[in-house]
TORKOL-4160 file (C-alpha; in steps of 0.2 Angstrom, whole numbers, padded with zeros to 4 digits, m for minus):
376
<pt num="1" X="m0051" Y="0071" Z="m0399"/>
<pt num="2" X="m0056" Y="0087" Z="m0408"/>
<pt num="3" X="m0070" Y="0097" Z="m0400"/>
<pt num="4" X="m0081" Y="0111" Z="m0407"/>
<pt num="5" X="m0083" Y="0128" Z="m0398"/>
<pt num="6" X="m0100" Y="0123" Z="m0392"/>
<pt num="7" X="m0093" Y="0107" Z="m0385"/>
<pt num="8" X="m0081" Y="0116" Z="m0373"/>
<pt num="9" X="m0092" Y="0114" Z="m0357"/>
<pt num="10" X="m0093" Y="0095" Z="m0359"/>
<pt num="11" X="m0075" Y="0094" Z="m0363"/>
<pt num="12" X="m0070" Y="0103" Z="m0347"/>
<pt num="13" X="m0082" Y="0092" Z="m0337"/>
<pt num="14" X="m0074" Y="0077" Z="m0344"/>
<pt num="15" X="m0056" Y="0083" Z="m0341"/>
<pt num="16" X="m0060" Y="0087" Z="m0323"/>
<pt num="17" X="m0069" Y="0071" Z="m0320"/>
<pt num="18" X="m0056" Y="0060" Z="m0328"/>
<pt num="19" X="m0044" Y="0050" Z="m0316"/>
<pt num="20" X="m0027" Y="0058" Z="m0313"/>
<pt num="21" X="m0013" Y="0050" Z="m0324"/>
<pt num="22" X="0004" Y="0045" Z="m0317"/>
<pt num="23" X="0011" Y="0056" Z="m0331"/>
<pt num="24" X="0010" Y="0074" Z="m0331"/>
<pt num="25" X="m0001" Y="0084" Z="m0343"/>
<pt num="26" X="0004" Y="0097" Z="m0355"/>
<pt num="27" X="m0009" Y="0111" Z="m0356"/>
<pt num="28" X="m0006" Y="0123" Z="m0371"/>
<pt num="29" X="m0015" Y="0139" Z="m0376"/>
<pt num="30" X="m0011" Y="0147" Z="m0393"/>
<pt num="31" X="m0016" Y="0162" Z="m0402"/>
<pt num="32" X="m0022" Y="0155" Z="m0419"/>
<pt num="33" X="m0030" Y="0171" Z="m0426"/>
<pt num="34" X="m0030" Y="0174" Z="m0445"/>
<pt num="35" X="m0020" Y="0190" Z="m0443"/>
<pt num="36" X="m0005" Y="0182" Z="m0437"/>
<pt num="37" X="0010" Y="0183" Z="m0449"/>
<pt num="38" X="0016" Y="0171" Z="m0454"/>
<pt num="39" X="0001" Y="0159" Z="m0451"/>
<pt num="40" X="0012" Y="0146" Z="m0443"/>
<pt num="41" X="0018" Y="0159" Z="m0430"/>
<pt num="42" X="0009" Y="0149" Z="m0417"/>
<pt num="43" X="0020" Y="0134" Z="m0420"/>
<pt num="44" X="0035" Y="0145" Z="m0417"/>
<pt num="45" X="0027" Y="0152" Z="m0401"/>
<pt num="46" X="0024" Y="0134" Z="m0395"/>
<pt num="47" X="0042" Y="0129" Z="m0398"/>
<pt num="48" X="0048" Y="0145" Z="m0389"/>
<pt num="49" X="0037" Y="0141" Z="m0374"/>
<pt num="50" X="0043" Y="0123" Z="m0373"/>
<pt num="51" X="0061" Y="0129" Z="m0374"/>
<pt num="52" X="0059" Y="0141" Z="m0360"/>
<pt num="53" X="0051" Y="0127" Z="m0349"/>
<pt num="54" X="0064" Y="0113" Z="m0352"/>
<pt num="55" X="0078" Y="0119" Z="m0341"/>
<pt num="56" X="0066" Y="0119" Z="m0326"/>
<pt num="57" X="0060" Y="0101" Z="m0328"/>
<pt num="58" X="0067" Y="0087" Z="m0317"/>
<pt num="59" X="0077" Y="0074" Z="m0326"/>
<pt num="60" X="0064" Y="0060" Z="m0323"/>
<pt num="61" X="0051" Y="0070" Z="m0332"/>
<pt num="62" X="0060" Y="0075" Z="m0348"/>
<pt num="63" X="0056" Y="0059" Z="m0358"/>
<pt num="64" X="0038" Y="0060" Z="m0355"/>
<pt num="65" X="0038" Y="0079" Z="m0359"/>
<pt num="66" X="0047" Y="0077" Z="m0376"/>
<pt num="67" X="0035" Y="0063" Z="m0381"/>
<pt num="68" X="0020" Y="0075" Z="m0376"/>
<pt num="69" X="0028" Y="0090" Z="m0385"/>
<pt num="70" X="0030" Y="0079" Z="m0401"/>
<pt num="71" X="0012" Y="0074" Z="m0401"/>
<pt num="72" X="0006" Y="0092" Z="m0400"/>
<pt num="73" X="0018" Y="0098" Z="m0413"/>
<pt num="74" X="0013" Y="0084" Z="m0425"/>
<pt num="75" X="m0005" Y="0090" Z="m0423"/>
<pt num="76" X="m0001" Y="0108" Z="m0425"/>
<pt num="77" X="0008" Y="0103" Z="m0442"/>
<pt num="78" X="m0009" Y="0097" Z="m0449"/>
<pt num="79" X="m0020" Y="0112" Z="m0441"/>
<pt num="80" X="m0029" Y="0124" Z="m0452"/>
<pt num="81" X="m0034" Y="0137" Z="m0440"/>
<pt num="82" X="m0053" Y="0142" Z="m0440"/>
<pt num="83" X="m0054" Y="0151" Z="m0423"/>
<pt num="84" X="m0045" Y="0165" Z="m0413"/>
<pt num="85" X="m0037" Y="0152" Z="m0402"/>
<pt num="86" X="m0033" Y="0134" Z="m0398"/>
<pt num="87" X="m0032" Y="0124" Z="m0382"/>
<pt num="88" X="m0023" Y="0107" Z="m0381"/>
<pt num="89" X="m0021" Y="0095" Z="m0367"/>
<pt num="90" X="m0010" Y="0080" Z="m0370"/>
<pt num="91" X="0000" Y="0067" Z="m0360"/>
<pt num="92" X="0013" Y="0054" Z="m0365"/>
<pt num="93" X="m0001" Y="0041" Z="m0364"/>
<pt num="94" X="m0007" Y="0040" Z="m0382"/>
<pt num="95" X="m0025" Y="0040" Z="m0377"/>
<pt num="96" X="m0024" Y="0057" Z="m0368"/>
<pt num="97" X="m0026" Y="0070" Z="m0381"/>
<pt num="98" X="m0039" Y="0084" Z="m0382"/>
<pt num="99" X="m0040" Y="0100" Z="m0393"/>
<pt num="100" X="m0053" Y="0113" Z="m0395"/>
<pt num="101" X="m0054" Y="0130" Z="m0404"/>
<pt num="102" X="m0057" Y="0145" Z="m0393"/>
<pt num="103" X="m0069" Y="0159" Z="m0396"/>
<pt num="104" X="m0056" Y="0172" Z="m0392"/>
<pt num="105" X="m0037" Y="0175" Z="m0392"/>
<pt num="106" X="m0029" Y="0168" Z="m0376"/>
<pt num="107" X="m0013" Y="0173" Z="m0367"/>
<pt num="108" X="m0001" Y="0161" Z="m0375"/>
<pt num="109" X="0006" Y="0149" Z="m0362"/>
<pt num="110" X="0010" Y="0131" Z="m0359"/>
<pt num="111" X="0009" Y="0122" Z="m0342"/>
<pt num="112" X="0016" Y="0105" Z="m0337"/>
<pt num="113" X="0007" Y="0098" Z="m0322"/>
<pt num="114" X="m0002" Y="0083" Z="m0314"/>
<pt num="115" X="m0019" Y="0090" Z="m0320"/>
<pt num="116" X="m0024" Y="0100" Z="m0335"/>
<pt num="117" X="m0023" Y="0119" Z="m0333"/>
<pt num="118" X="m0041" Y="0124" Z="m0336"/>
<pt num="119" X="m0043" Y="0141" Z="m0328"/>
<pt num="120" X="m0041" Y="0151" Z="m0344"/>
<pt num="121" X="m0054" Y="0141" Z="m0353"/>
<pt num="122" X="m0066" Y="0142" Z="m0338"/>
<pt num="123" X="m0064" Y="0160" Z="m0338"/>
<pt num="124" X="m0070" Y="0161" Z="m0356"/>
<pt num="125" X="m0085" Y="0150" Z="m0351"/>
<pt num="126" X="m0089" Y="0163" Z="m0337"/>
<pt num="127" X="m0088" Y="0177" Z="m0349"/>
<pt num="128" X="m0098" Y="0169" Z="m0363"/>
<pt num="129" X="m0115" Y="0166" Z="m0355"/>
<pt num="130" X="m0129" Y="0161" Z="m0367"/>
<pt num="131" X="m0138" Y="0177" Z="m0372"/>
<pt num="132" X="m0155" Y="0179" Z="m0381"/>
<pt num="133" X="m0156" Y="0195" Z="m0393"/>
<pt num="134" X="m0173" Y="0201" Z="m0399"/>
<pt num="135" X="m0175" Y="0214" Z="m0413"/>
<pt num="136" X="m0192" Y="0221" Z="m0412"/>
<pt num="137" X="m0204" Y="0233" Z="m0420"/>
<pt num="138" X="m0222" Y="0235" Z="m0420"/>
<pt num="139" X="m0225" Y="0222" Z="m0433"/>
<pt num="140" X="m0209" Y="0211" Z="m0434"/>
<pt num="141" X="m0197" Y="0202" Z="m0423"/>
<pt num="142" X="m0181" Y="0192" Z="m0425"/>
<pt num="143" X="m0175" Y="0180" Z="m0411"/>
<pt num="144" X="m0157" Y="0175" Z="m0409"/>
<pt num="145" X="m0146" Y="0166" Z="m0397"/>
<pt num="146" X="m0128" Y="0169" Z="m0394"/>
<pt num="147" X="m0116" Y="0158" Z="m0385"/>
<pt num="148" X="m0097" Y="0157" Z="m0385"/>
<pt num="149" X="m0096" Y="0171" Z="m0398"/>
<pt num="150" X="m0107" Y="0161" Z="m0411"/>
<pt num="151" X="m0124" Y="0168" Z="m0416"/>
<pt num="152" X="m0139" Y="0158" Z="m0422"/>
<pt num="153" X="m0156" Y="0165" Z="m0429"/>
<pt num="154" X="m0170" Y="0155" Z="m0423"/>
<pt num="155" X="m0186" Y="0164" Z="m0429"/>
<pt num="156" X="m0193" Y="0178" Z="m0438"/>
<pt num="157" X="m0211" Y="0185" Z="m0434"/>
<pt num="158" X="m0220" Y="0196" Z="m0446"/>
<pt num="159" X="m0238" Y="0200" Z="m0440"/>
<pt num="160" X="m0251" Y="0210" Z="m0449"/>
<pt num="161" X="m0253" Y="0227" Z="m0441"/>
<pt num="162" X="m0263" Y="0240" Z="m0450"/>
<pt num="163" X="m0254" Y="0257" Z="m0452"/>
<pt num="164" X="m0258" Y="0271" Z="m0441"/>
<pt num="165" X="m0265" Y="0287" Z="m0450"/>
<pt num="166" X="m0267" Y="0305" Z="m0444"/>
<pt num="167" X="m0285" Y="0307" Z="m0449"/>
<pt num="168" X="m0299" Y="0299" Z="m0458"/>
<pt num="169" X="m0306" Y="0281" Z="m0455"/>
<pt num="170" X="m0302" Y="0264" Z="m0459"/>
<pt num="171" X="m0315" Y="0251" Z="m0466"/>
<pt num="172" X="m0329" Y="0263" Z="m0460"/>
<pt num="173" X="m0322" Y="0264" Z="m0442"/>
<pt num="174" X="m0320" Y="0280" Z="m0433"/>
<pt num="175" X="m0303" Y="0286" Z="m0430"/>
<pt num="176" X="m0303" Y="0282" Z="m0412"/>
<pt num="177" X="m0310" Y="0264" Z="m0416"/>
<pt num="178" X="m0296" Y="0263" Z="m0429"/>
<pt num="179" X="m0283" Y="0267" Z="m0416"/>
<pt num="180" X="m0289" Y="0254" Z="m0404"/>
<pt num="181" X="m0289" Y="0242" Z="m0418"/>
<pt num="182" X="m0271" Y="0246" Z="m0422"/>
<pt num="183" X="m0266" Y="0245" Z="m0404"/>
<pt num="184" X="m0275" Y="0228" Z="m0402"/>
<pt num="185" X="m0264" Y="0221" Z="m0417"/>
<pt num="186" X="m0248" Y="0228" Z="m0409"/>
<pt num="187" X="m0253" Y="0219" Z="m0393"/>
<pt num="188" X="m0256" Y="0203" Z="m0402"/>
<pt num="189" X="m0239" Y="0205" Z="m0410"/>
<pt num="190" X="m0231" Y="0208" Z="m0392"/>
<pt num="191" X="m0240" Y="0192" Z="m0385"/>
<pt num="192" X="m0234" Y="0182" Z="m0401"/>
<pt num="193" X="m0216" Y="0188" Z="m0398"/>
<pt num="194" X="m0216" Y="0185" Z="m0379"/>
<pt num="195" X="m0223" Y="0167" Z="m0382"/>
<pt num="196" X="m0209" Y="0164" Z="m0394"/>
<pt num="197" X="m0196" Y="0171" Z="m0382"/>
<pt num="198" X="m0203" Y="0159" Z="m0369"/>
<pt num="199" X="m0201" Y="0144" Z="m0381"/>
<pt num="200" X="m0184" Y="0149" Z="m0385"/>
<pt num="201" X="m0179" Y="0150" Z="m0366"/>
<pt num="202" X="m0186" Y="0132" Z="m0365"/>
<pt num="203" X="m0177" Y="0125" Z="m0380"/>
<pt num="204" X="m0161" Y="0135" Z="m0378"/>
<pt num="205" X="m0160" Y="0141" Z="m0360"/>
<pt num="206" X="m0152" Y="0158" Z="m0359"/>
<pt num="207" X="m0144" Y="0169" Z="m0345"/>
<pt num="208" X="m0147" Y="0186" Z="m0352"/>
<pt num="209" X="m0160" Y="0194" Z="m0363"/>
<pt num="210" X="m0156" Y="0210" Z="m0374"/>
<pt num="211" X="m0169" Y="0220" Z="m0384"/>
<pt num="212" X="m0166" Y="0231" Z="m0399"/>
<pt num="213" X="m0178" Y="0242" Z="m0410"/>
<pt num="214" X="m0187" Y="0258" Z="m0410"/>
<pt num="215" X="m0188" Y="0265" Z="m0392"/>
<pt num="216" X="m0207" Y="0266" Z="m0391"/>
<pt num="217" X="m0210" Y="0248" Z="m0398"/>
<pt num="218" X="m0196" Y="0241" Z="m0386"/>
<pt num="219" X="m0204" Y="0250" Z="m0371"/>
<pt num="220" X="m0221" Y="0241" Z="m0375"/>
<pt num="221" X="m0212" Y="0224" Z="m0377"/>
<pt num="222" X="m0202" Y="0227" Z="m0361"/>
<pt num="223" X="m0218" Y="0231" Z="m0351"/>
<pt num="224" X="m0227" Y="0215" Z="m0356"/>
<pt num="225" X="m0213" Y="0203" Z="m0353"/>
<pt num="226" X="m0218" Y="0190" Z="m0340"/>
<pt num="227" X="m0208" Y="0191" Z="m0324"/>
<pt num="228" X="m0196" Y="0177" Z="m0327"/>
<pt num="229" X="m0190" Y="0185" Z="m0344"/>
<pt num="230" X="m0190" Y="0203" Z="m0336"/>
<pt num="231" X="m0178" Y="0196" Z="m0323"/>
<pt num="232" X="m0166" Y="0191" Z="m0337"/>
<pt num="233" X="m0167" Y="0207" Z="m0346"/>
<pt num="234" X="m0150" Y="0215" Z="m0347"/>
<pt num="235" X="m0153" Y="0230" Z="m0357"/>
<pt num="236" X="m0156" Y="0237" Z="m0375"/>
<pt num="237" X="m0145" Y="0239" Z="m0390"/>
<pt num="238" X="m0145" Y="0253" Z="m0403"/>
<pt num="239" X="m0148" Y="0242" Z="m0418"/>
<pt num="240" X="m0157" Y="0242" Z="m0435"/>
<pt num="241" X="m0170" Y="0229" Z="m0437"/>
<pt num="242" X="m0161" Y="0221" Z="m0452"/>
<pt num="243" X="m0143" Y="0223" Z="m0445"/>
<pt num="244" X="m0131" Y="0210" Z="m0450"/>
<pt num="245" X="m0126" Y="0195" Z="m0439"/>
<pt num="246" X="m0108" Y="0203" Z="m0438"/>
<pt num="247" X="m0116" Y="0220" Z="m0432"/>
<pt num="248" X="m0127" Y="0210" Z="m0419"/>
<pt num="249" X="m0112" Y="0201" Z="m0412"/>
<pt num="250" X="m0101" Y="0217" Z="m0411"/>
<pt num="251" X="m0115" Y="0226" Z="m0402"/>
<pt num="252" X="m0118" Y="0212" Z="m0390"/>
<pt num="253" X="m0100" Y="0209" Z="m0386"/>
<pt num="254" X="m0098" Y="0228" Z="m0381"/>
<pt num="255" X="m0114" Y="0227" Z="m0370"/>
<pt num="256" X="m0110" Y="0211" Z="m0361"/>
<pt num="257" X="m0092" Y="0217" Z="m0358"/>
<pt num="258" X="m0099" Y="0233" Z="m0349"/>
<pt num="259" X="m0112" Y="0222" Z="m0339"/>
<pt num="260" X="m0098" Y="0209" Z="m0334"/>
<pt num="261" X="m0086" Y="0223" Z="m0329"/>
<pt num="262" X="m0099" Y="0231" Z="m0318"/>
<pt num="263" X="m0105" Y="0215" Z="m0311"/>
<pt num="264" X="m0087" Y="0209" Z="m0306"/>
<pt num="265" X="m0083" Y="0226" Z="m0298"/>
<pt num="266" X="m0099" Y="0226" Z="m0288"/>
<pt num="267" X="m0095" Y="0208" Z="m0283"/>
<pt num="268" X="m0077" Y="0212" Z="m0277"/>
<pt num="269" X="m0083" Y="0228" Z="m0268"/>
<pt num="270" X="m0096" Y="0218" Z="m0259"/>
<pt num="271" X="m0083" Y="0205" Z="m0253"/>
<pt num="272" X="m0072" Y="0219" Z="m0247"/>
<pt num="273" X="m0086" Y="0228" Z="m0238"/>
<pt num="274" X="m0090" Y="0212" Z="m0229"/>
<pt num="275" X="m0072" Y="0208" Z="m0223"/>
<pt num="276" X="m0077" Y="0206" Z="m0205"/>
<pt num="277" X="m0092" Y="0194" Z="m0209"/>
<pt num="278" X="m0091" Y="0175" Z="m0205"/>
<pt num="279" X="m0096" Y="0172" Z="m0223"/>
<pt num="280" X="m0081" Y="0180" Z="m0231"/>
<pt num="281" X="m0063" Y="0174" Z="m0234"/>
<pt num="282" X="m0050" Y="0187" Z="m0240"/>
<pt num="283" X="m0033" Y="0183" Z="m0245"/>
<pt num="284" X="m0024" Y="0167" Z="m0252"/>
<pt num="285" X="m0021" Y="0157" Z="m0236"/>
<pt num="286" X="m0038" Y="0161" Z="m0228"/>
<pt num="287" X="m0047" Y="0156" Z="m0244"/>
<pt num="288" X="m0037" Y="0140" Z="m0246"/>
<pt num="289" X="m0041" Y="0136" Z="m0228"/>
<pt num="290" X="m0060" Y="0139" Z="m0231"/>
<pt num="291" X="m0058" Y="0128" Z="m0247"/>
<pt num="292" X="m0049" Y="0114" Z="m0236"/>
<pt num="293" X="m0064" Y="0115" Z="m0224"/>
<pt num="294" X="m0076" Y="0114" Z="m0238"/>
<pt num="295" X="m0084" Y="0130" Z="m0234"/>
<pt num="296" X="m0083" Y="0139" Z="m0250"/>
<pt num="297" X="m0099" Y="0144" Z="m0259"/>
<pt num="298" X="m0092" Y="0156" Z="m0272"/>
<pt num="299" X="m0073" Y="0157" Z="m0276"/>
<pt num="300" X="m0067" Y="0174" Z="m0283"/>
<pt num="301" X="m0051" Y="0174" Z="m0292"/>
<pt num="302" X="m0042" Y="0188" Z="m0301"/>
<pt num="303" X="m0037" Y="0183" Z="m0319"/>
<pt num="304" X="m0019" Y="0189" Z="m0315"/>
<pt num="305" X="m0017" Y="0178" Z="m0300"/>
<pt num="306" X="m0003" Y="0166" Z="m0302"/>
<pt num="307" X="0007" Y="0158" Z="m0288"/>
<pt num="308" X="0015" Y="0142" Z="m0285"/>
<pt num="309" X="0013" Y="0132" Z="m0269"/>
<pt num="310" X="0010" Y="0115" Z="m0263"/>
<pt num="311" X="m0003" Y="0101" Z="m0261"/>
<pt num="312" X="m0003" Y="0089" Z="m0246"/>
<pt num="313" X="m0002" Y="0071" Z="m0251"/>
<pt num="314" X="m0011" Y="0066" Z="m0235"/>
<pt num="315" X="m0026" Y="0078" Z="m0233"/>
<pt num="316" X="m0026" Y="0087" Z="m0251"/>
<pt num="317" X="m0025" Y="0104" Z="m0243"/>
<pt num="318" X="m0018" Y="0118" Z="m0254"/>
<pt num="319" X="m0005" Y="0130" Z="m0247"/>
<pt num="320" X="0007" Y="0143" Z="m0251"/>
<pt num="321" X="0019" Y="0134" Z="m0240"/>
<pt num="322" X="0033" Y="0122" Z="m0245"/>
<pt num="323" X="0039" Y="0106" Z="m0236"/>
<pt num="324" X="0025" Y="0102" Z="m0223"/>
<pt num="325" X="0006" Y="0104" Z="m0223"/>
<pt num="326" X="0001" Y="0118" Z="m0211"/>
<pt num="327" X="m0015" Y="0107" Z="m0206"/>
<pt num="328" X="m0009" Y="0089" Z="m0204"/>
<pt num="329" X="0010" Y="0090" Z="m0206"/>
<pt num="330" X="0010" Y="0079" Z="m0221"/>
<pt num="331" X="0022" Y="0081" Z="m0236"/>
<pt num="332" X="0018" Y="0095" Z="m0249"/>
<pt num="333" X="0020" Y="0091" Z="m0267"/>
<pt num="334" X="0024" Y="0106" Z="m0279"/>
<pt num="335" X="0009" Y="0115" Z="m0287"/>
<pt num="336" X="0013" Y="0126" Z="m0302"/>
<pt num="337" X="m0003" Y="0137" Z="m0301"/>
<pt num="338" X="m0013" Y="0138" Z="m0285"/>
<pt num="339" X="m0027" Y="0148" Z="m0293"/>
<pt num="340" X="m0030" Y="0134" Z="m0306"/>
<pt num="341" X="m0030" Y="0120" Z="m0292"/>
<pt num="342" X="m0041" Y="0131" Z="m0281"/>
<pt num="343" X="m0054" Y="0132" Z="m0295"/>
<pt num="344" X="m0054" Y="0113" Z="m0298"/>
<pt num="345" X="m0056" Y="0110" Z="m0279"/>
<pt num="346" X="m0070" Y="0123" Z="m0278"/>
<pt num="347" X="m0079" Y="0115" Z="m0293"/>
<pt num="348" X="m0078" Y="0098" Z="m0285"/>
<pt num="349" X="m0086" Y="0105" Z="m0269"/>
<pt num="350" X="m0101" Y="0112" Z="m0280"/>
<pt num="351" X="m0095" Y="0130" Z="m0278"/>
<pt num="352" X="m0098" Y="0144" Z="m0291"/>
<pt num="353" X="m0082" Y="0152" Z="m0299"/>
<pt num="354" X="m0080" Y="0170" Z="m0303"/>
<pt num="355" X="m0065" Y="0175" Z="m0313"/>
<pt num="356" X="m0063" Y="0194" Z="m0312"/>
<pt num="357" X="m0053" Y="0205" Z="m0323"/>
<pt num="358" X="m0049" Y="0224" Z="m0325"/>
<pt num="359" X="m0054" Y="0235" Z="m0311"/>
<pt num="360" X="m0062" Y="0221" Z="m0301"/>
<pt num="361" X="m0045" Y="0211" Z="m0302"/>
<pt num="362" X="m0036" Y="0226" Z="m0297"/>
<pt num="363" X="m0047" Y="0228" Z="m0281"/>
<pt num="364" X="m0045" Y="0209" Z="m0277"/>
<pt num="365" X="m0026" Y="0210" Z="m0280"/>
<pt num="366" X="m0025" Y="0222" Z="m0265"/>
<pt num="367" X="m0029" Y="0206" Z="m0254"/>
<pt num="368" X="m0019" Y="0194" Z="m0263"/>
<pt num="369" X="m0030" Y="0190" Z="m0279"/>
<pt num="370" X="m0040" Y="0176" Z="m0270"/>
<pt num="371" X="m0056" Y="0177" Z="m0260"/>
<pt num="372" X="m0073" Y="0168" Z="m0257"/>
<pt num="373" X="m0090" Y="0169" Z="m0250"/>
<pt num="374" X="m0092" Y="0155" Z="m0238"/>
<pt num="375" X="m0106" Y="0145" Z="m0231"/>
<pt num="376" X="m0101" Y="0148" Z="m0213"/>
């Protein structure tokens, strides 16, 4: 079934909760951005990925693989790309077929495994938190939310505020009285705006709040934000009040990328700094042990961590070993990507996932690319 970008979280939940199939699942990530030349280059990329994978398949899986590949290729033949990327999850079973546009270009890859490969799309969800953006001056406000790289304007406020003057009076009031009258109107506009932001947070709960506008006006609004909104405040943007939606998106992307990179780096530095604590697991085997013991509170994965391994048929423990389970001695079945499977296991235990990139990923790579904050 075809999903929209905003339905990605629900699709991931459905894929994670669906019963495992006897057939393997083909997970496909393709770059469908409009600047690809020719436009059907993503079809050729899909064929090349399939061609590279075929020689590594066991004979018993090849019929199911070819049926699944045909299902995906038939779909690609009818596709009119409308987003930077596409993800598809398919099996030979005719009922199992999911596709979704992606808000950014993915690394092109296909994975043939017993479960859908969801780590790349989960990383996008982690990156694209819901953000509220408020453009504010002493008289007007514009309120937006941004989620999965899509922007929606919710409200424009235009309050009557008398203009400031350098001298003279207004309506027979003294200059000082006039100034107080002007300030009262500004504060009324601030209260009107903070009420609207609170309402927006109730109707479209957001993770971060960004403000933009003249420095003095934004400072007044920031000072009067109630504590719950102040705690979500992530910074300010240098934007004109009537900036276009494309300008708002571009500025928000840049700001969020800076915030995310700094947050990820500090998270990994904190992990490494607490290496001797009983609440930290560093390295692949130590972290997989914590996962098997259901101790993981936050799983931290480098985006470039890819390693094969095994999963025990008896106790479901993940391991880099092959042959026999290091915990119970049961038989290990092959796992193509331990990172993806570890993410699935952590989510099933109610743990939070942090997929880190850039400088943070490089720091985490020094200890194997996998770590966790643990409950004990």
